C-alpha positions in Angstrom: 16.5 53.4 47.5 16.1 50.6 45.7 16.7 46.3 46.9 16.1 44.6 44.2 16.0 41.6 46.6 13.2 42.2 48.9 10.4 39.9 48.0 7.0 40.5 50.3 4.2 38.5 50.6 -0.1 38.8 50.8 -1.7 35.7 52.2 -5.0 36.3 52.0 -7.3 33.7 53.4 -10.0 32.7 51.3 -13.2 32.7 53.6 -14.9 35.7 52.8 -14.2 38.5 50.1 -11.4 41.1 51.0 -12.6 44.2 53.6 -11.4 47.2 54.5 -8.9 45.9 56.7 -7.7 43.4 54.2 -7.2 46.5 52.0 -5.2 48.2 54.8 -2.5 45.1 55.0 -2.5 44.6 51.4 -1.5 47.9 50.6 1.3 48.1 53.6 3.5 45.3 52.5 2.8 46.1 48.6 3.7 49.4 49.3 7.5 47.8 51.1 8.1 46.0 48.5 7.2 48.2 45.6 9.1 51.2 46.9 12.4 49.5 47.0 11.9 48.1 43.8 10.6 44.6 45.2 8.8 41.4 44.3 5.0 41.4 45.6 3.9 37.8 45.5 0.5 36.6 46.0 -0.6 33.2 47.9 -4.1 31.5 48.8 -4.2 30.5 52.4 -6.6 28.0 51.8 -4.8 25.5 54.3 -8.5 24.9 56.1 -11.5 24.0 53.8 -14.3 24.0 55.7 -13.5 27.4 56.5 -13.6 28.2 52.3 -16.2 30.3 51.0 -17.5 29.2 46.9 -15.7 31.8 44.5 -13.6 33.7 47.3 -10.7 33.3 46.0 -11.2 34.5 42.7 -13.5 37.5 44.1 -9.5 38.3 46.2 -7.8 38.3 42.7 -10.0 40.8 40.9 -10.6 43.1 44.0 -6.8 43.2 44.3 -6.6 43.9 40.4 -9.2 46.1 39.9 -7.4 48.6 42.8 -4.2 48.2 40.9 -2.8 46.2 43.5 -0.9 43.8 41.2 1.5 40.9 42.4 4.4 39.1 40.6 4.9 35.8 39.3 2.2 33.0 39.7 -0.7 32.7 43.1 0.3 30.0 44.6 -2.4 27.8 47.0 -0.9 26.2 49.8 -4.1 23.4 49.2 -0.4 22.4 46.8 1.9 22.8 49.3 0.5 19.9 51.2 3.7 16.8 50.2 5.7 19.3 51.3 3.7 20.1 55.0 3.7 16.5 55.3 7.2 15.8 55.1 8.6 18.1 57.6 5.7 17.0 60.0 8.0 13.1 59.3 10.7 14.8 60.0 10.5 16.4 63.3 8.1 13.4 64.7 10.6 11.4 63.8 13.0 13.3 65.6 11.4 13.4 68.6 10.6 17.5 67.9 7.3 16.8 67.6 4.2 13.9 69.3 1.0 13.0 68.5 -1.6 14.7 70.8 -5.4 13.0 71.9 -6.4 15.9 73.8 -9.8 17.1 73.1 -11.2 21.1 73.2 -12.7 20.0 76.4 -10.2 18.5 78.6 -7.6 22.2 77.4 -10.7 24.6 78.7 -9.7 26.7 81.7 -6.0 26.7 80.3 -6.9 30.1 78.3 -4.3 28.9 75.4 -0.8 27.4 77.2 -1.1 23.8 76.9 -0.2 22.6 79.8 1.6 19.0 78.2 -0.7 16.2 79.3 0.5 14.3 76.2 4.2 15.6 75.6 5.5 11.7 77.0 2.4 10.3 76.3 3.7 8.3 73.3 0.6 8.1 72.1 0.5 7.1 68.0 -0.1 9.3 65.4 -3.5 8.1 63.5 -5.7 10.1 64.4 -4.2 12.6 66.2 -3.2 16.4 66.2 0.6 16.1 66.2 2.4 19.2 69.0 5.7 20.7 68.0 7.8 20.4 71.7 9.2 24.6 72.3 11.5 25.1 74.2 11.9 27.0 77.9 13.5 30.1 75.4 12.3 33.6 75.3 12.0 34.3 71.8 12.6 37.7 71.1 12.5 40.1 67.3 12.5 43.7 66.7 9.7 44.8 65.3 9.6 47.7 62.5 7.1 49.4 63.9 6.0 47.7 67.2 9.6 47.8 68.7 10.7 45.5 70.5 8.5 42.2 70.9 9.6 39.3 73.5 7.9 35.8 74.1 9.0 33.2 76.6 7.4 30.4 73.8 7.5 27.0 77.1 6.3 30.0 79.8 3.1 31.4 77.7 2.7 29.4 74.4 3.8 26.0 75.6 3.4 23.8 72.5 1.3 24.1 69.8 -0.4 22.0 66.8 1.4 21.9 63.4 -0.5 19.4 62.5 -4.7 18.9 63.9 -6.6 15.6 64.4 -8.3 16.2 61.1 -5.6 16.2 58.8 -5.5 19.9 58.1 -2.3 21.9 58.5 -1.5 24.4 61.5 -1.5 28.0 59.7 2.1 27.8 61.9 3.8 25.2 60.0 2.7 26.4 56.6 3.7 29.9 56.7 6.7 28.9 58.2 7.8 26.7 55.2 6.5 28.4 52.4 8.0 31.8 53.2 11.1 30.3 53.2 10.2 28.3 50.3 9.1 31.7 48.1 12.4 33.0 49.8 10.4 35.9 51.4 12.7 38.4 53.4 10.0 41.1 54.9 7.2 40.4 56.4 4.1 43.0 56.3 0.9 41.9 57.9 -1.9 43.0 60.7 -0.8 43.0 64.3 -3.1 40.5 65.5 -0.7 37.6 64.3 2.0 39.3 66.2 2.4 36.9 69.3 2.7 34.3 66.7 5.6 35.3 65.2 8.0 34.0 68.4 6.4 29.9 67.6 7.1 30.6 63.6 11.1 32.0 64.8 11.4 29.1 66.4 10.2 26.4 63.5 12.7 29.2 61.2 15.4 28.1 63.9 15.0 24.7 63.9 14.4 24.3 60.1 17.3 26.0 59.4 15.5 29.5 57.7 16.9 32.8 57.8 14.5 35.3 60.2 13.0 37.7 57.9 12.3 41.3 58.8 9.0 41.5 60.4 6.6 44.6 60.2 2.7 44.7 62.0 0.5 47.6 61.0 -2.4 48.3 63.3 -5.4 46.3 64.1 -8.2 48.1 62.7 -11.6 47.9 65.4 -15.2 48.5 65.7 -15.5 51.3 68.3 -17.2 48.0 70.5 -13.9 46.8 70.5 -14.0 43.4 68.1 -12.1 43.3 65.0 -13.1 44.6 61.4 -12.8 41.8 59.9 -14.9 39.0 57.0 -16.9 37.8 59.9 -17.9 41.1 62.5 -20.2 43.5 60.4 -17.0 44.6 57.2 -18.5 44.7 53.7 -16.3 43.3 50.8 -14.3 46.2 49.0 -16.2 47.7 46.2 -14.4 48.5 42.6 -15.8 51.8 42.1 -14.8 53.2 45.5 -10.9 52.3 44.7 -10.5 55.7 44.8 -11.6 57.0 48.2 -10.6 53.7 49.9 -7.0 53.3 48.7 -7.0 57.2 50.0 -8.8 56.1 53.5 -6.2 53.0 54.5 -3.0 55.5 53.3 -4.5 57.6 56.4 -4.7 55.2 58.1 -1.3 53.3 57.9 0.0 57.0 58.3 0.1 58.6 55.4 0.4 61.7 53.6 -2.7 62.2 51.0 -4.0 65.2 49.8 -7.6 66.6 48.6 -7.0 66.4 44.7 -6.5 63.1 45.0 -10.0 62.7 45.0 -10.2 62.4 41.9 -7.0 60.3 40.5 -7.9 56.8 39.7 -6.3 53.8 41.8 -2.8 53.5 39.7 -2.2 57.8 40.0 -3.0 57.6 43.9 -0.9 54.1 43.9 1.8 56.0 42.6 2.1 58.7 44.4 1.5 56.5 47.7 4.8 54.2 46.3 7.3 57.5 45.9 6.4 58.6 49.6 6.4 56.0 51.7 6.6 55.7 54.8 6.4 53.0 57.1 7.8 55.3 60.6 4.7 57.2 59.7 2.8 54.0 61.0 1.2 54.5 64.4 2.8 52.0 66.7 -0.3 50.9 68.6 -1.6 47.2 67.5 -5.3 49.0 66.7 -6.8 51.9 66.2 -10.2 53.1 66.0 -11.9 51.9 62.6 -13.9 55.1 62.9 -11.4 57.2 63.1 -10.4 57.1 59.8 -14.0 57.9 58.0 
């Protein structure tokens, strides 16, 4: 099967080195694109400079290359896209679809992430304020290729959400929607920790007249104590000399077939076989998976 129209992407944040959880996400995205001869893009989501780690961007690129996960075209950095984000924020604000919010974190304590709408009709000036998008009292639903149907009522479960922070930095929800549309992304493969972000992105896509991509959310790897396997929690960076065993382990995390003799293969050989055998339907339909089960 081929689909030359398929455009996928991997979009890491340069807040640290790639770890095993990152590898599983990158591999799933790469295989889903390459299995149909589609394009696979690399985007660096560097919208939050205070969280960036010096040298992380270049280290991410080197690691992906050493694991055989080569991308198409130029690497795009979100830090180069501020003008595009600003133009959309200005338009949404001028149309009354977004508004200035001066709420502090302390004021929002106890609301469990649901914005109570304190500033919705306050008419605050933009200077020194965050910008929130007004959300409708509607249920947004989509069918994930692994997780099945997912639904979220934006008004009752999320509330108006931030698209530009008080410090002027642009929020993930805005940047990811604009960049996916700009790059023509047709398929998004990512971790299930972002599953509940998707309805907000569907609303933005609808509001801005963008096409809706297909979604595939893979299980999130967790430590035995339930913590996410991530850059900030006992997750060692990937080592190039461990590429073959870690690729095979990542394939098992994705429910894909591997064979003992592949331990002697090169990363390119492992990927070549995996590409022909890719079965996204074999991925476990769960949002979390114990990382220890894959050892």
